[in-house]
C-alpha positions, 0 to 999 in steps of 0.5 A: 500499500502507498499513498496516492502521491505521484499517481493521477487519480483525477479522471478515475471513476469512483464507486461507493461500497455497496455496504454504504448506508446511503446517507453518505456516512462511513463510505469507501470509495474504490476506483476500478479498471486501473492496471495493477492498482486499486485506489481507495479513498474516504467518500467524506473527503473525496479531495483528500488522499487515496490509498493505493493497493496492488490489485492482487492484494486488494482482491485477496483482502476483499475475498477474506471478508 
């Protein structure tokens, strides 16, 4: 995992977690379809930093939930 510093995420399409409560609180947003990486951010702070995980590590994490 690394912070998104140096990676341009300005044009990616973000999607909220399917477990979002619909009121915008405590949501995680993920950007898909980026080769080799999965950026993740807090929906309450869309202009703040994103964490960037290797796509394979993110996949293992999600499957373990």
